[in-house]
N, C-alpha and C positions, 0 to 999 in steps of 0.2 A: 592463853599465852602460847601454848603449843601450836594452836591453829594459826596464830599470827606469825610465828617463826617459820612455820611451814609455807605459808603464803608468801612471805618475804623471800625465802630461799628459792621457791619455785619461780618467782618473778625474776630474781637475779639470774637464775640458771637459764631462763627463757630469753634473756636480752639478745644474745646472738641470733636466735631464731627470729625475734621480732624485727631486727635489722634486715634479715634476709627475706622474711615472709612479706613484710610490708612492701619491699621493692618488687619481689616476685609477684605478689598479688596485684600490685599496681600495673605491672606488665601484662598480666592476664586480663585485667579490666580494660586496658587500652586496646588490646588485640580484639577482645570481644565486642567492644563498642565500635571498633573500626569495621567490623563485619555487619554492623547495623543493629546490634542488640542493645537494649536500654540498660541502665545501671542496675535495675532490679534483677535482671537476668544474672548479672555477676554476683549479686548478693545471694540469690536463690541457689545457684550452683555451688557457691562456697559454703553455704550452710548444709546442703543436702548431699553433695558429692564429696567435696573437700578431698581432692585427690591430686593436688599439685600438678605434676607433669601431665596427668591424664586430662586435666582441665584445659591445659594448653592444646593438647591434641584434639579435645572436644570442639575447640573453636573451628578447626578445619573440617571436622566431621559435620558440624551443624551447617556451616556455610557451604559445604560441598554436597549436601543432600545425601549423606551416607545412609545405607539401609540399617535396620536394627541389627541384623546378623553381622554386618561389617563392623558396626560400632561395638557390639559385644565381643567379637574376636579381638579387636584392637585393644579394648579395655583389659581383657585377659592377658594379652601380650605385654602391655605396659605395666600392669600391676601384679604380675605373677610373683614378683619378689616378695609381696606381702605374705603370701602363703608360706614361704620359707622362713623369713625372720619372725613371722607371727607365731610359729611353732615354739620359738625360744621364749615367748612371753607367757606361755600357759602357766608356768609355776608362779611367775611374778604377779599375775593378775588373778590367781585362783581364789583369793580370799577378799576381793575388793567389793563384794556385795552389789548394791544397786548401781555402783559406778561402773561395773564391768562392761555392760553393753556399750556405753559411750566410750570407754577406754579402747575397746576393740575398734569401734568406728573411727576414732581420732588418732589411731596409731600410724603416723606418717614416718618417713625416713628420719626427719630431724627430731621428732619426739622420741623415736626409738633410740637414737644415739644418746639422748639425755637420760632416758630411763635406764639405759644399760651402763650409765656412768658408775664410778666407784661408790662404795657404801655411803649412805647419807649420814650427815653429822647428827650428833645427839640432839634431841629436841624436835626433830623433823619427823612428822608422821608420814610413813611411806605411802599409804593408800591415798591420803589427801594430796600428797606431793604429786603423785601420778595424775590425779584428777585436775588439780590446779594447772599443772604444766600443760596437759592436753587441751584444756579449755582456753588457756591464754594463747597458745599457739594458733588455735583455730580463729580466735578473735582477731589476732594480728593479720591472718590471711584474709578474713572477711573485710576488715577495715581497708587493707591494701587494694583488694579487688574493686570495692565500691569507689574508693578514691581514684583509681585508675580509670574506671568507666566514666566517672564524672569529669575527670581531666580530659579524657579523650573526646568527650562531647563538647567541652568548652574551648579546647585548644586544637589547633591543626598542626600535626607534625608527622614525620616519617617514622613508622613503627618497625621498620626492618631491623632485625637483629635482637629485638627485645626478648624473644623466646630463648636466647642463649643464657639468660639470667639463671634459669634452672640448673644448667650445667655448672655454672660458676658457683652456685650454692653447694652443690655436691662436692666440688673440689675443696671449698672452704671447710666443710664438715669433715672431710677426710684428713685434711691437714691438722685441724683442731684435735681430732681423736688421736692422731699420730703423736702430737705433742703431749697429750695427757697421760699416755701410758709408755712404759718402758718395754712392753712386750709387743713387738711389731710383726711377729710371725703371721697373725691372722690378716693384717692389712696387706702384707707382701703376697700371701697366698691368694687373696682375692684379686689383686692386680694381675698376678701371673696367670691364674685360671681364666680370667676375663680376656686377657690379651690372646691366650692360646685359642680360646673358643671363638674369638673375633676372627682370627686367621683361618680357622678350620671351617666355621659355619657362615662366615660373612656378616655384614652389618645388620641384615634383616632377620637372622636366625640364631644369633649367638646368645641372646638373653637367657632363655630357659636352660640350655645346656650349662651355661656358666653358673647360674643360680644353683642347679643341682650339684655341680662340681664343688662349689663353694660350701654348700651345706654339708656335703659328705666330708670335705676337708676339715670343716669346723668341728664336727663330731670326733674325728680322728685326733685332731690336735688337742681338743679338750681332754680326751682320755690320756693322751701322751703327756700333757702338761701336768695333770693331776698325779700321774704315776711318778713324774719327775720330782714333784713336791714331796711325795711320800718317801721317795728314796733319799731325798736330802735330809 
């Protein structure tokens, strides 16, 4: 009974991601097929890489004949944020047993936002919820990427602008998290630090400084908020 309620709750929680991932995955599949790669390449990359925005970047890296060093550096730049918000999951995933390796692998931005949601309702198993949610989200992405590759092979259309879908999803997630909580200080802090770093370091170099700044600010704000609660 508890397993069924956990699965149901995870599915309902994952519906916004399903809507976004299927569309984004489809866009990735279309772009990959447009560069001459078959549908099974889309499936293989979504199963083994599963890195959202990095998969979009990988399309240009593959088609442009990038070197391994260039691909590695680009991957670090694009996914460096995982290092910072992954640190906050150490405690949450500490007792997940055999599920832990997959949970680490499948921790995307969207899954992270759902895992960090408020406390789970009674009757929902936390460890199973994390696993079901992560697995469902990846399945949505795989289904979308294969569908996109198949559609790109069967239909002929202009794929310009499809890669903007990833940016649109990040905006939707931000708005959703803003509406779910009354504490907007972390969100405002992230926007301000990112904007400042963008002005100081430019479009190509602001990501790492902004992530470091946001991480430091989050630790300070967490301590400050806890002290505020104790004082109250």
